[in-house]
N, C-alpha and C positions, 0 to 999 in steps of 0.2 A: 482165978484170974476174973475180975469183973468185965462183965463187955465192953464196958467203955476203954477200959485199958487194952484190951485186946485189940478193938479198932486201930486206938493210937499206934499199938506196935506194928499192927498188916501194915498203915499206910506209910511208916517210916521204912519199910522193909520193900514194898512197892519203891517208893520214891526213891532209893538207897540203887536198886534194880537198875531203873530208866536211867539215873546217872552216871553209871557204870557204862552203860550200852552206850551211852553220848560220847562219853571221854577218849581222847584220842589214846592208843593204846602205844606207851612211850617202848616197853619193852621190841616191840617188833620196827618201832624205827629206829630203835639201837642197832638191831641185826642189820636193817636195810642199807645203813650208811658202809660197811664195810662193803657191802655185795657192788652199791653203785662206785665206788672209789675203785674198783676191781678194773674196771675199763678204763681211767684213766694210766692206771697204775702199768696198764698191757700195753698200750699207747706208748707211754713213755720207755717201756722196755724195746718197742720195735725199732727206732733208730739205731741202737747198740748193735743191731745187726745189718742193719744196712750197708754201712760201708764195707763189709765182707763181700756182700753180695753184689754191691756195684765196684768192687775192683776191678773186674775184666772190662766191661764198660768204660772205667776212667782209663784203662790201660790202653785200649782201641783208639780213646779221643787223642792221648797224646801221641799216636804216631802222625807222622806227616799226612797229608792228602796229597796227590801227584795223579794228575790226568795225564795221560798216552793216549797215542793213535798210531794205527799203523794203516798204511795207504791201501792194503787190503790184505786180507787174512789169509786167502787162500793162493799168493803165491809163494813159491815154494820155500826159498832162501828165507824171504822175511816170519815165515811160520817159526824158522828156529832161533830167530832172533827175539820174537815174541817171547816164545817159552824160554829164552835166559831171562828178558826180563819180569816175567810172570815168576820165577822161580829165584829171581835176585831181591826183588819185593817183598817177598814173602814172608811176613812177621817183623817188616822194616816199617810200611809204609802203608797207607791205604789207597789201594790202586784203581782208580777209574779207566778201564782201557775201552776203546774204540776202534770198530771196524770203518774205516772211511769209505770202502768198497769202491776204489779208484775214483771218488768223486769229491771235487776240489771244494765245491758248496757245501757237499754235506760234513766236509773237514772243518770247515769255517764254522757252521753250526754247532758240530761238537765242543769247538772250544769255546764259543758261548755260552754252551751249557756247563762245563766244567767249570768255567770261570765262576757261574752263578751258584754254584755248587759248595765253593769256598776252597779249591783247590790252593794249593802253597807253589806249585813248579808244574809245567807243563814239558811234556816230553813226545815232539812231533817228528814224526816220519809223515813226509810231505805226499803230498798226490802229485801235485807237480810243484816244482823247484820255484816257479814263477809265484807261486800262491805264498811263500816265504813272508813277503812285504806286509802283508792284510794281518797274517797271526802275530807278525812283530809289532804290528800298532795295535793288535786287542791287547797283548801282554803287555805292554808300556802303561797302556791308559789304565790297566790293572795295578801296575807296579810288580809281575810279576815277572821271574826269572823264567826262561824257554830252553832246553836244550833239544835241538834238532838232532836227528841220525838218519842216517844212511843215504838220505838222498839231502844235497847240500844245497843252501841256499848262496847266494852271489857273496863276493867280498863285500859289495854295498849295503846288503842288507845284516849281513852279520856285523857290519860296522854301525850301524845304523840305531843300534841299542846296547849299552853296556851290561844289561842281564842275559845277556843269548851267546850259547856256546853251541858245537857241532862237534857230533862221534859220526866218524866212517873212516876212510881209506884215501889213501893218494890214487886218484882213478887213474892214471897214467902206469901207476905201478904194476895192475892189472892186465893191461893191455902189454905191457913189457914182457912180462914173465909168460903170460899165454902167447908170445910171438917167439920167443926163446924156446917153448916147449915144441913151437912147429919148425923153427930152422932144426933144432937136434934131430927130431923125428924125419924131417923130408930129406938130410944128409948122411941120416944111418938106414934108410928105405930108397935107393935108387928107383926101384922098380913102380915107387909111384909114381913118376914122370911115366905117363902109361902111354904116350903117345912120341915118348921121348925129343921133345923141343926145348929140352932144358929150361922151360917156364913152367912156373904150377898156374894152373887154371884153378882160380876159388871161386866158391860163393860165400857171401855171408849174411848171416842172422843180427839182424841190429836190435839194439832194445829199445826203448821208449824213446822217440826222436825229441832233440833236447836234452836228454839226462845226463848229467857229468859224466856218468860211467859209461854210456851208451857209446857217446861223441869221443873219450879217450880212449877206451878199449878198441872201437873202429879205428879208430887212427893210428895207435902206437903199435897194436898187434900186426898191419901189415906193414908199418914202418920198420919196424925192427926186425923182420924178416926181409925187407930190400936192403936195410942198412948189412945185412951178413951176407949180401950177394947174393943174392936168388932173387932172378929176374918172376915177376908175378903177373897175372892177367885174371881182371876180375871181370867173371862172366854175369854175376849178380850179385845186388846187395838190396836187404829191403829188410822192414822191419817186422819183426817178429813180438812186438810188444812184450817180452822177456816169458811169452806163453808157450807151453809145449805144443797144443794145438794148432795155434798158428805157426807153431814151426815146421811140424808135419806139414801143413798145407802147402806153405811156400815151398817146403824140398821135395814134395808130390809134383807139384807144376815143374821145378826146374829138371829134377828127371826127366820128366815129359818132354821137356825141351831141349836138353843137352846131353840128357843120357850120360854114357861112361865118358864123356869129354870133362864131366866135372872131377879134378883131381885132389882137390882139398876143402873140409866144409870147416869154416871158422862161423864159432856162435859168440856173442856177448856173454850170456850165459847158459847154465846148464840146463834149464828146462826147454831150453828152445835146443839144444845139443840133442836131449832125448827124444825132443818129437823128430828129428832131424832123421836121427837112426832108427823109430820107431818106422818112418816112409822108407828108408835103406832095406832094412829087414823084410820089408812085406815086398821088396824089388829083389828079393834073393841074395843082399850083400852080407857078408860076415859068413858066407856058408863058401866052403872049398875054398877055390883062389881069388871069389868075388870080393872083395875089399875096397873101402871109402875109409879115410882118412878125417875122424872128427875131433874136434876140441870143443872144452866149453871155459865157463868162467862159475866159480862157487864152489867147488867139491861137496855138493850136497850128497848125504849117505846113497840115494838112486844113481848120482854119479860115477861114484866110487864101486859098488857094483858093477857097472857098465865098465869101467878100467880094466878092474878083473877079471872080467870077461871076455875080455879085449878089441870091445867095439869101441871103447872112445880111448883116442891116445893120451888124452891128461887134459887136467883142470888146473884153476889156478883156485887157491884157498880163501875163501873172504869168510875170514875168522866170527862168525855167528856170536858165539859164545862170548868172546871179547868185546864187539861191539856192543853186545845186551850189557854185559858186565858194565862197562866203559860207562853207557847210558845210565843206569840203575847210581852209579857209584856218584856221579856229577848231578843228576837228579838229585837225589837223597841232600847231599849236601848244600845246594843251594836253594832246596824246599825249606833247610832249617837255617838258613843263613849263613852258612858255612862259605869257606875258600871253594870253590868248585874241584880241586885236587887234592881236598884236607883227605890227609889219612891213603891216599892212592899212591900208585907209581906210575900214572900218567901223565903225560908232558901236555902243552898247547903250542900250538905254533902262531905264527905271526899274525893267525885269521882265527885263532881263539876255537880251536879244532883241535881233538884227539885223533890221533891216525893209528888207525890198526892195522898192522901189517898184514901183507899176502904172502902166499908159499905157494911157488907151481908144485902141483904134484901131477906124478906118474906112477906106474905101478911100482917104481925102485924104491919110493919113500910113502906110498898109501898108507902104513900104517900111522905116518904122523896127523895124517887127515882124519885117519878111523878114531883115534886117541881125542880128538878135539869135540867127537859129539857122544863122550861116555861119561 
């Protein structure tokens, strides 16, 4: 090859190499395309799995949201109503439950908060029955149904709002039944009239002043005894505010003042009755022949133990399980826009109230009360 031709060939080769280096790599680009497309493909696949993962939250969101308050969690009887409500709402509603700590102002604030959280119904155990009007006004402004339970608003308050109901008892009934237990036990035990004067000297532990149950139990228990032809003398009547500690403190003071002149202890509820029993035991009662009859209301488990032990004459079953159930039934129905009694066996009276019946409990029928807590 001539020198001239060699130079030309070399130049062509160098130029070709330079051109190849500068040109785009087509095959590489073709391989890159599927790799870049993989990300959108994966993203597109993701939504197909989302509905399965979102099923549980969607199911929860479908449950009605119900806001509830208990006047105070550490009330003996209300703790059983609360348990019944929590159990009854489980899996059926999103329950927002508040302890109002016996403070009406706090309860009002709790209602405001629950409304702001979008509840579809309210279930309210009032701190003070006089506080009903303020809560009804809040519910009415929000267009929410409200079910009061255990502490009854006035008939006027109940009539002021068409989306307002009550679950509780007929207060007079508990007093009448307690009175009948007193009558039967007094007549069956003549020795309880310790001074033999034919008169029952009694002390009475009253619940919260102004509370419908406290007022009715106080009135009708004594009235039933008198109507049965038994003469009575009231030695003491003071409020123990439903509390066992206060019940004990009052009984301590009364024993110091009256001693064995007291012939019967009547308590508006079992908590105060249990407090009185603790006081009496500290003074040697319920041992040997030293005895003092005590009667309560509610028939809570601790009281049933005392009935079996012979330190509590009897009580009146305040059906916590069914009060809780009725509250749940009504609240769920109205939260979903149904008739409050839809699918239930409850009935409403003239003031839109479901009345759960009481039952007098003594050793003779104590198993009925025990079964109600199972």
